[in-house]
C-alpha positions in Angstrom: 0.0 0.0 0.0 1.5 3.3 -1.1 1.6 6.0 1.5 1.0 9.5 0.3 3.9 11.8 1.1 2.9 14.8 3.2 3.6 18.0 1.5 6.1 20.0 3.5 4.7 23.4 4.5 6.8 26.3 3.6 7.4 28.7 6.5 5.1 31.7 6.2 6.8 35.0 5.4 6.0 37.8 7.9 5.0 41.0 6.2 6.7 44.3 7.2 5.7 47.8 6.3 7.1 48.6 2.9 8.2 45.0 2.2 6.2 42.6 -0.1 6.7 38.9 -0.4 7.3 37.2 -3.8 6.4 33.6 -4.6 8.8 31.3 -2.9 9.2 33.6 0.2 11.7 36.0 -1.3 11.3 39.4 0.1 11.0 42.2 -2.3 11.5 45.7 -1.0 8.9 48.2 -2.1 8.9 52.0 -1.7 6.8 53.5 1.0 4.6 56.3 -0.2 5.0 59.5 1.9 2.4 62.2 2.4 3.8 64.4 -0.4 4.0 61.7 -3.0 0.5 60.5 -1.9 -0.9 64.0 -2.5 0.8 64.1 -5.9 -0.7 60.7 -6.8 -4.2 61.9 -5.8 -3.8 65.1 -7.9 -2.7 63.0 -10.9 -5.3 60.2 -10.6 -8.3 62.3 -9.5 -10.1 64.3 -12.2 -9.5 68.0 -11.7 -12.7 70.1 -11.4 -12.9 73.9 -11.3 -13.6 73.9 -7.6 -10.7 71.5 -6.9 -8.3 73.7 -9.0 -9.3 76.9 -7.2 -9.0 75.4 -3.8 -5.6 73.9 -4.5 -4.3 77.2 -6.0 -5.5 79.2 -2.9 -3.8 76.7 -0.6 -0.5 76.9 -2.4 -0.6 80.7 -2.6 -1.4 80.9 1.2 1.5 78.6 2.0 3.8 80.6 -0.2 2.9 83.9 1.6 3.3 82.3 5.0 6.7 80.9 4.1 8.0 84.1 2.5 6.8 86.6 5.0 6.2 84.6 8.2 2.8 83.7 9.7 2.4 87.0 11.6 3.0 89.1 8.6 0.6 87.0 6.4 -2.1 87.4 9.0 -1.4 91.1 9.2 -1.9 91.4 5.4 -5.1 89.4 5.4 -6.5 91.4 8.3 -5.5 94.8 7.0 -9.1 95.9 6.4 -10.1 95.4 10.0 -7.8 98.3 11.1 -9.3 101.0 8.9 -11.0 102.4 12.0 -10.6 101.7 15.7 -14.1 100.2 16.3 -16.1 100.7 13.1 -19.9 101.0 13.7 -21.5 98.7 16.2 -25.2 98.3 16.9 -26.4 99.1 20.4 -30.2 98.6 20.4 -33.4 99.3 18.6 -35.1 102.6 19.2 -38.6 101.1 19.3 -40.3 99.3 22.2 -37.6 97.0 23.6 -37.8 93.2 23.7 -37.2 91.4 27.1 -33.5 92.0 28.0 -33.0 95.0 25.7 -32.4 98.5 27.0 -35.2 101.0 26.7 -33.8 103.9 24.7 -37.2 105.6 24.2 -36.9 107.3 27.6 -35.8 111.0 27.1 -33.4 112.8 29.4 -32.4 109.7 31.5 -29.0 108.0 31.1 -29.5 104.3 30.3 -26.7 101.9 31.2 -26.1 99.2 28.5 -23.3 97.7 26.5 -22.4 96.8 22.9 -20.0 94.4 21.3 -17.0 95.9 19.5 -14.2 94.4 17.5 -10.7 95.0 18.8 -7.8 94.5 16.4 -4.1 94.3 17.1 -1.1 93.9 14.8 -1.1 90.1 14.6 -4.4 88.7 15.9 -7.8 88.5 14.3 -10.4 91.0 15.4 -11.8 89.8 18.7 -15.2 90.7 20.3 -15.1 92.9 23.4 -18.0 94.1 25.5 -18.0 97.8 26.2 -20.2 99.4 28.8 -21.9 102.8 27.9 -24.5 105.3 29.1 -27.0 106.3 26.4 -28.8 109.6 26.8 -31.8 110.2 24.6 -32.0 114.0 24.0 -35.2 113.8 22.0 -35.9 114.5 18.3 -33.6 111.7 17.3 -30.5 113.1 19.1 -28.4 110.8 21.3 -25.3 111.2 23.4 -23.3 108.0 24.3 -20.8 108.2 27.2 -18.0 105.8 28.0 -18.6 104.6 31.6 -14.9 105.0 32.6 -14.0 108.0 34.7 -11.4 110.2 33.0 -9.3 110.2 36.2 -8.2 106.6 36.6 -10.8 104.7 34.6 -13.2 103.6 37.4 -16.7 103.0 36.2 -19.1 105.8 37.0 -22.7 105.4 38.3 -25.7 107.6 37.6 -27.4 109.1 40.7 -30.9 109.8 39.5 -31.8 111.7 42.7 -29.0 114.2 42.3 -28.8 114.2 38.5 -25.1 113.4 38.2 -22.6 110.7 37.4 -20.4 109.6 40.4 -17.0 107.8 40.3 -16.8 106.0 43.7 -13.0 105.6 43.6 -12.0 109.2 44.1 -15.4 111.0 44.2 -15.3 112.3 40.6 -18.5 114.0 39.7 -20.0 114.7 36.2 -23.3 116.3 35.1 -25.7 114.7 32.6 -23.7 116.3 29.8 -20.5 114.7 31.0 -18.9 117.9 32.4 -16.7 117.7 35.5 -18.5 119.2 38.5 -16.2 117.9 41.2 -13.2 115.8 42.1 -9.9 115.0 40.3 -11.1 114.1 36.7 -9.1 116.2 34.3 -11.7 116.3 31.5 -15.4 115.5 30.7 -16.5 111.9 30.1 -15.4 110.5 26.8 -18.1 110.1 24.1 -18.8 107.8 21.1 -19.7 108.8 17.6 -23.4 108.1 17.1 -25.7 107.4 14.2 -29.2 106.0 13.7 -30.0 103.7 10.7 -33.2 101.8 10.2 -34.4 102.4 13.7 -31.2 101.1 15.3 -28.7 103.1 17.3 -25.0 102.6 16.3 -21.8 103.8 18.0 -18.5 104.4 16.3 -15.1 105.7 17.4 -14.5 106.8 21.0 -13.2 110.4 21.4 -12.4 113.0 24.0 -14.1 116.4 24.5 -12.9 119.6 26.1 -14.7 121.7 28.7 -17.0 123.2 26.0 -17.9 119.6 25.0 -16.1 120.1 21.7 -14.4 117.1 20.1 -10.6 117.0 20.7 -8.4 115.8 17.9 -5.7 113.5 19.1 
């Protein structure tokens, strides 16, 4: 009786990254594809559409600017438009009947404490939102005065005393009337004011500026 010879099993070749196995167990070294070559392969094998071309072009241009000028300089160029003015125009509130949580700016002759969101820009960072506290005085006939809440002495926030009709800085007892003039204490000048405009029933504030004792704008 003939016995079948058992087939000798060949040892299994372990697979390593970048190494393929040929018939017979001989290792064949293959080239590992890096990220750059992989990206080139995708660009060659993937059909190029108009959107893909524009996106790729923008990416390479951005990279070239960052490499040539440095990241801070590139950001500065992209963000140049934000620095055309200190604050731009920021909405404060509607001048109609307020919704819950909104300031009532329909009251005439009474300072209303509120705030607005402005954009602050420096040399290297994007414009960042900042909450700025203000007092809004409705003068009637569509006229408004908007004061910065900071005392012109050391920057302490002032409070409106309705009974005495004045702004008071509690830090060093600085006193201002409803027009922002200094009536007592160490403040060197009246309260600073914001540029004001009304569009489509909304009050906007612009650049912060100083005034003299006659409440005339001071050019700095």
